C-alpha positions in Angstrom: 13.1 0.1 -0.8 10.1 -1.3 1.1 10.0 -5.0 1.8 6.8 -6.9 1.7 5.7 -8.5 5.0 6.2 -12.3 5.4 3.5 -14.6 4.1 0.9 -15.6 6.6 -1.2 -18.7 6.9 -4.2 -17.0 5.1 -1.9 -16.4 2.1 -2.1 -20.0 1.0 -3.9 -21.6 -1.9 -6.5 -24.3 -1.4 -3.8 -26.9 -2.1 -1.8 -25.7 1.0 1.0 -24.4 -1.1 2.3 -20.9 -0.2 1.5 -18.4 -2.9 4.5 -16.4 -4.1 4.2 -12.7 -3.3 6.9 -11.1 -5.3 4.3 -8.7 -6.6 4.4 -6.6 -3.4 8.2 -6.8 -3.2 8.7 -5.3 -6.7 5.7 -3.0 -6.8 5.0 0.4 -5.1 2.8 0.4 -2.0 -0.2 1.9 -3.9 -0.5 -1.4 -5.8 -0.6 -3.5 -2.6 -3.8 -4.9 -1.3 -5.1 -3.2 1.9 -4.3 -6.3 4.0 -0.7 -6.2 2.9 -0.4 -2.5 3.7 -1.9 -3.0 7.1 0.5 -5.9 7.9 3.5 -3.8 6.7 2.5 -0.9 8.8 1.8 -3.1 11.9 5.2 -4.7 11.4 7.0 -1.4 11.2 8.2 -2.1 7.7 6.3 0.8 6.3 4.9 3.9 7.9 1.3 5.3 7.5 2.9 8.4 6.1 4.7 6.4 3.4 1.5 4.7 2.4 -0.3 8.1 2.1 2.6 9.6 0.2 2.6 6.7 -2.3 -1.1 7.1 -2.9 -0.9 10.8 -3.2 2.0 10.5 -5.7 -0.1 8.1 -7.8 -3.2 10.4 -7.7 -1.0 13.2 -8.9 0.4 11.1 -11.7 -2.8 9.8 -13.1 -5.8 11.9 -12.0 -5.4 14.4 -14.8 -6.3 11.6 -17.3 -8.8 9.9 -15.0 -10.4 12.9 -13.4 -11.5 10.5 -10.6 -11.1 12.9 -7.6 -13.1 16.0 -7.0 -10.9 17.1 -4.1 -7.6 15.8 -2.7 -6.6 17.2 0.6 -3.0 16.0 0.9 -2.3 18.0 4.1 -5.2 16.5 5.9 -4.4 13.0 4.7 -0.8 13.3 5.8 -1.8 14.8 9.2 -4.2 11.9 9.8 -1.5 9.4 8.9 0.9 11.0 11.4 -1.5 10.4 14.3 
């Protein structure tokens, strides 16, 4: 299970109250905002390969209905994530 990174100062509402972020803790990485993904990768809580795998799995699960991608090069994406 992937843990969400800790809340930062920029994750606060205008009232100065920390916003709960249970969404990321209970959801797969493909649902996380890019800023959360970057923080998790930088903190070593999630690898770039795991991020790519999660997104590739989601594409495989829904693209037949959406037909949103012309080409998905999984090997190239995983190789780029590994560097």
